[in-house]
LUMKE-718935 format. One record per residue (C-alpha): x, y, z; residue number from 1. Coordinates in Angstrom, 2 decimals. Each point is the difference from the previous one (the first is absolute). Layout:
east;north;up;num
X;Y;Z;NUM
...
END
This chain:
east;north;up;num
63.90;50.46;245.83;1
-0.98;-3.80;-0.70;2
2.05;-2.31;-2.17;3
-2.60;0.27;-2.86;4
0.47;3.63;-0.49;5
2.06;0.72;-3.10;6
1.97;3.07;-0.24;7
-0.57;2.01;-3.26;8
3.20;1.32;-1.35;9
-0.83;3.15;-2.13;10
1.50;-0.58;-3.57;11
2.00;2.91;-1.51;12
0.36;0.16;-3.49;13
3.13;1.62;-1.28;14
-0.65;2.17;-3.29;15
3.05;0.58;-1.78;16
0.79;3.76;-0.70;17
-1.05;1.03;-3.19;18
3.21;0.93;-2.23;19
-0.05;3.48;-1.30;20
1.54;-1.05;-3.27;21
-3.06;-2.42;-0.37;22
-2.55;2.78;0.37;23
2.26;2.05;-2.64;24
0.22;-3.02;-2.28;25
-3.65;-0.31;0.11;26
-0.96;3.39;-0.83;27
2.51;-0.07;-2.96;28
-1.75;-3.18;-1.23;29
-3.38;1.68;0.16;30
1.42;2.99;-1.83;31
1.48;-2.22;-2.67;32
-3.40;-1.78;-0.58;33
-1.55;3.26;-0.63;34
-1.17;0.84;-3.86;35
2.17;3.24;0.24;36
3.01;-1.57;1.34;37
2.12;0.15;-3.20;38
-0.65;3.59;-0.53;39
0.55;1.07;3.67;40
3.48;-1.86;-0.12;41
0.68;1.75;-3.18;42
-0.64;3.42;1.58;43
2.13;-0.86;3.05;44
2.85;-1.02;-2.19;45
-0.16;3.10;-2.26;46
-0.46;2.40;3.35;47
3.17;-1.87;1.34;48
2.18;0.73;-3.03;49
-1.15;3.43;-0.05;50
0.79;0.51;3.77;51
3.57;-1.38;-0.65;52
0.93;2.05;-2.91;53
-1.68;3.16;0.89;54
0.43;2.15;3.29;55
-3.62;1.36;0.40;56
-1.94;-2.65;-1.45;57
-1.52;-1.47;3.32;58
-0.57;3.63;1.54;59
-3.57;0.34;0.97;60
-0.57;3.07;-1.90;61
1.20;-2.02;-3.12;62
-2.19;-2.98;0.73;63
-3.16;2.42;0.36;64
1.04;1.70;-3.25;65
-0.27;-3.37;-1.75;66
-3.26;-0.72;1.30;67
-1.43;3.46;-0.92;68
1.51;-0.61;-3.54;69
-2.08;-3.17;-0.31;70
-3.08;1.26;1.64;71
-1.89;0.81;-3.27;72
1.29;-3.16;-1.71;73
-0.94;-2.18;2.96;74
-3.74;1.33;0.39;75
-0.22;-0.73;-3.89;76
1.69;-3.44;0.53;77
-2.96;-1.19;2.38;78
-2.70;0.58;-2.79;79
2.24;-1.43;-2.56;80
0.28;-3.14;2.32;81
-3.56;-0.51;-0.15;82
-0.26;0.56;-3.83;83
2.77;-2.39;-0.83;84
-1.21;-2.65;2.41;85
-3.10;-0.04;-1.97;86
1.88;-0.67;-3.02;87
-0.44;3.75;-1.65;88
2.58;2.70;-0.33;89
-0.44;3.69;0.00;90
2.62;2.01;-2.12;91
-1.89;3.24;0.49;92
0.82;0.92;3.45;93
2.64;2.59;-0.90;94
-2.58;1.75;-2.07;95
-2.72;-0.44;2.56;96
2.41;1.70;2.74;97
0.54;2.95;-2.38;98
-3.69;0.71;-0.82;99
-0.90;-0.50;3.67;100
2.77;2.34;1.18;101
-0.62;2.70;-2.78;102
-3.66;-0.13;0.84;103
0.28;0.73;3.70;104
2.77;2.69;-0.73;105
-2.49;1.85;-2.36;106
-2.72;-0.14;2.71;107
2.50;1.35;2.50;108
1.20;2.62;-2.28;109
-3.60;1.25;-0.55;110
-0.20;0.81;3.47;111
-2.09;-2.90;1.50;112
1.25;-1.70;3.11;113
1.75;-3.20;0.41;114
-2.89;-1.78;1.38;115
-1.74;0.39;-3.38;116
2.94;-0.53;-2.04;117
1.18;-3.22;1.47;118
-3.41;-2.02;-0.49;119
-0.03;1.48;-3.59;120
3.51;-1.53;-0.70;121
-0.83;-3.32;1.72;122
-3.42;-0.19;-1.83;123
2.05;0.50;-3.38;124
2.33;-2.57;0.63;125
-2.52;-2.65;0.96;126
-1.99;0.86;-3.03;127
3.01;-0.75;-2.09;128
0.37;-3.46;1.59;129
-3.62;-0.47;-0.46;130
0.14;0.89;-3.62;131
2.96;-2.33;-0.46;132
-1.86;-2.86;1.35;133
-3.06;0.59;-1.88;134
1.48;0.33;-3.23;135
2.18;-3.23;0.71;136
-3.34;-1.82;0.83;137
-2.50;1.25;-2.48;138
2.46;-0.10;-2.98;139
1.42;-3.52;1.12;140
3.59;1.70;-0.53;141
2.78;-0.94;2.36;142
0.80;2.64;2.60;143
3.54;0.51;-1.15;144
-1.22;1.21;-3.31;145
-2.68;1.95;1.26;146
2.10;1.81;2.45;147
2.63;0.35;-2.55;148
-2.52;2.21;-2.06;149
-1.31;1.93;3.13;150
3.71;0.72;0.90;151
0.11;2.48;-3.13;152
-3.56;1.03;0.70;153
0.29;1.25;3.60;154
3.36;1.61;-0.63;155
-1.46;1.93;-2.98;156
-2.86;1.11;2.53;157
2.49;1.13;2.38;158
1.90;1.93;-2.54;159
-2.99;1.77;-1.40;160
-1.18;0.80;3.73;161
3.30;1.65;0.88;162
1.00;1.13;-3.32;163
3.09;-1.95;0.15;164
1.56;2.20;2.71;165
0.45;-0.73;3.80;166
-2.27;1.46;2.72;167
1.38;1.61;2.91;168
-1.72;3.19;0.96;169
-1.25;-1.00;3.19;170
-0.51;1.28;3.55;171
2.87;-1.78;1.61;172
-1.41;0.86;3.55;173
-2.87;-2.50;-0.86;174
-0.41;-2.67;2.44;175
-0.06;-2.55;-2.67;176
3.70;0.93;-1.00;177
0.99;0.06;3.66;178
-1.00;-3.49;0.21;179
1.90;-1.07;-2.86;180
3.33;1.15;1.79;181
-1.29;-0.75;3.45;182
1.99;-2.54;2.34;183
-0.67;-2.16;3.09;184
3.37;0.36;1.54;185
2.53;-1.20;-2.60;186
-2.81;-1.64;-2.21;187
-1.61;1.76;-2.82;188
-3.82;-0.15;0.30;189
-0.11;-1.24;-3.65;190
1.59;-3.35;1.28;191
-2.65;-0.49;2.74;192
-2.73;0.31;-2.83;193
2.00;-2.64;-2.09;194
0.30;-2.37;2.84;195
-3.79;0.25;0.76;196
-0.71;-0.80;-3.67;197
2.34;-2.99;0.20;198
-1.45;-1.47;3.10;199
-3.48;0.46;-1.13;200
0.93;-1.50;-3.53;201
1.69;-3.01;1.42;202
-2.88;-0.81;2.30;203
-2.64;0.43;-2.62;204
2.01;-2.02;-2.64;205
0.98;-2.92;2.45;206
-2.92;-0.11;2.20;207
-3.19;1.00;-1.56;208
-2.31;-1.65;-2.53;209
0.80;2.87;-2.72;210
3.85;-0.68;0.26;211
-0.54;-3.87;-0.31;212
-2.27;0.57;-2.82;213
2.42;2.21;-1.90;214
2.57;-2.64;0.24;215
-2.35;-2.93;-1.01;216
-0.77;2.06;-3.18;217
3.48;0.55;-0.77;218
0.74;-3.61;0.44;219
-2.83;-1.63;-2.17;220
-2.92;2.27;-1.33;221
-2.05;-2.85;-0.97;222
0.33;-1.87;3.05;223
-0.73;2.99;1.97;224
-3.20;0.72;-2.14;225
-0.98;-3.60;0.53;226
0.31;0.33;3.98;227
-2.36;3.02;-0.08;228
2.56;2.92;0.09;229
-1.12;2.90;-2.21;230
3.05;0.50;-2.01;231
-0.75;3.22;-1.89;232
-1.09;1.59;3.35;233
3.31;-0.83;1.58;234
2.00;1.14;-2.93;235
-1.88;3.27;-0.12;236
0.59;0.48;3.76;237
3.66;-0.56;0.01;238
0.64;2.47;-3.03;239
-2.30;2.57;1.83;240
1.94;-0.51;3.06;241
3.26;0.61;-1.50;242
-1.36;3.29;-1.54;243
-0.79;1.17;3.35;244
3.12;-0.84;1.60;245
1.97;1.69;-2.88;246
-2.16;2.89;0.64;247
0.96;-0.04;3.67;248
3.60;-0.17;-0.82;249
-0.46;3.02;-2.36;250
-1.40;1.91;3.07;251
2.84;-0.43;2.12;252
2.36;0.76;-2.93;253
-1.69;3.35;-0.61;254
-0.23;0.94;3.74;255
3.65;-0.85;0.47;256
1.45;1.82;-3.19;257
-2.69;2.73;-0.17;258
0.16;-0.31;-3.89;259
-1.54;-2.08;-2.64;260
1.55;-0.90;-3.10;261
-1.94;-1.69;-2.60;262
3.05;-2.49;-0.75;263
0.93;-0.70;3.63;264
-1.61;-3.52;0.06;265
1.83;-1.29;-3.41;266
1.78;-3.21;0.74;267
-1.75;-0.65;3.31;268
-1.72;-3.11;-1.58;269
3.22;-1.56;-0.70;270
1.53;0.53;3.43;271
-3.28;-1.29;1.70;272
-0.41;-3.00;-2.10;273
3.84;-0.82;0.40;274
-0.34;0.36;3.65;275
-3.11;-2.18;0.28;276
1.56;-2.80;-2.00;277
3.20;0.17;2.01;278
-2.30;-0.29;3.07;279
-1.05;-3.62;-1.39;280
-3.41;0.88;-1.72;281
-0.49;-2.19;-3.00;282
-0.28;1.92;-3.31;283
-2.70;-2.44;-1.09;284
-1.89;0.31;3.11;285
-1.19;-2.07;2.91;286
2.85;0.67;2.40;287
1.26;2.99;1.83;288
0.57;1.81;3.38;289
-0.45;3.75;0.90;290
3.08;-0.14;2.44;291
2.07;-1.59;-2.82;292
-0.95;2.69;-2.48;293
0.88;2.63;2.64;294
3.60;-1.67;0.40;295
0.35;-0.37;-3.56;296
-0.53;4.07;-0.31;297
2.17;0.17;2.78;298
2.85;-1.84;-1.75;299
-0.10;2.28;-2.87;300
0.04;3.26;2.09;301
2.82;-1.37;2.00;302
1.89;-0.92;-3.03;303
-0.45;3.53;-1.44;304
0.99;1.72;3.52;305
3.01;-1.91;0.47;306
1.50;0.17;-3.60;307
-0.58;3.85;0.01;308
1.86;-0.11;3.35;309
2.84;-1.87;-1.50;310
-0.06;2.52;-3.05;311
-0.65;-2.65;-2.40;312
-0.77;1.36;-3.57;313
-3.82;-0.03;-0.76;314
0.61;-2.34;-3.15;315
1.60;-2.51;2.43;316
-2.69;0.49;2.38;317
-2.67;-1.51;-2.39;318
2.46;-3.02;-0.99;319
0.54;-0.81;3.94;320
-3.72;0.60;0.61;321
-0.88;-2.39;-2.67;322
2.22;-2.49;1.34;323
-1.00;0.21;3.54;324
-3.70;-0.50;-1.14;325
0.83;-3.27;-1.82;326
2.06;-1.34;2.93;327
-2.66;0.93;2.56;328
-2.76;-1.89;-2.24;329
2.21;-3.03;-0.55;330
0.63;-0.03;3.94;331
-3.66;0.06;0.75;332
-0.86;-2.57;-2.74;333
2.56;-2.39;1.74;334
-1.29;0.55;3.36;335
-3.59;-0.53;-1.03;336
0.82;-3.28;-1.85;337
1.76;-1.20;3.17;338
END
């Protein structure tokens, strides 16, 4: 070795160990920045309160029971999220549910197979949504007025078709009704259908041109029109989509209960709209998330389940549910401003 040779000393970098708490804190910060952070936090708080005051609230069977109870409303809430994001509103979904479920029940009762009855029910629900959108656009009347009228129209049709009586004379061994009560382990198959609808709906609403156009139309229709968006086409599509998802919800309801009542959907519109608003969708349009809407519906389902377990009077349940709705909306509004 000569004197001119230089020994190269390897440089070792010491990387400080990542603190576990730092990773948890980062994850919490990311969750806190989500649009749905407020309603998710409200749902967690409500669940913790009921778990403290009731013995069986956190049992797996009860949690799946809550999910099953909100399945029908959850599917309809996905469609309502698109409608309200576009600045419209559909008050007729309860009556669309009735006419769809009665139509399917009559087809099944006549002896035809489920694979004929289900497409007919889905087509009727979709047609009802299409009629809502068409009337609102052609007559230039806000959808809230049109659907208030069709609420009575579709309800009357369902009463005429059923004669005002529930329909329940079916072959209960039919695979259609077996699916309605089937389970994958402890999870009812109905919940899997709802989760699939939620996932697809969330992706379409947030990641596709159709979803972005719906929010743009709800935010400012004139600006959306000037930017090349076909405003009436978007409005027609979201209301038609709502009708289809209501019919899908009616299909699951018939499969589960094996009975069709012409008044079974009464009041669904208020529950769905309340859940969607709790979830952060603006009543005036332009903003909303499918995930937030589902969490909003879950808050209402959790409240009802927990209050029943506590033995609270139905009258007080209405009061407390209303108070929680106000609190959840206020919390979400504060977090959004921050």
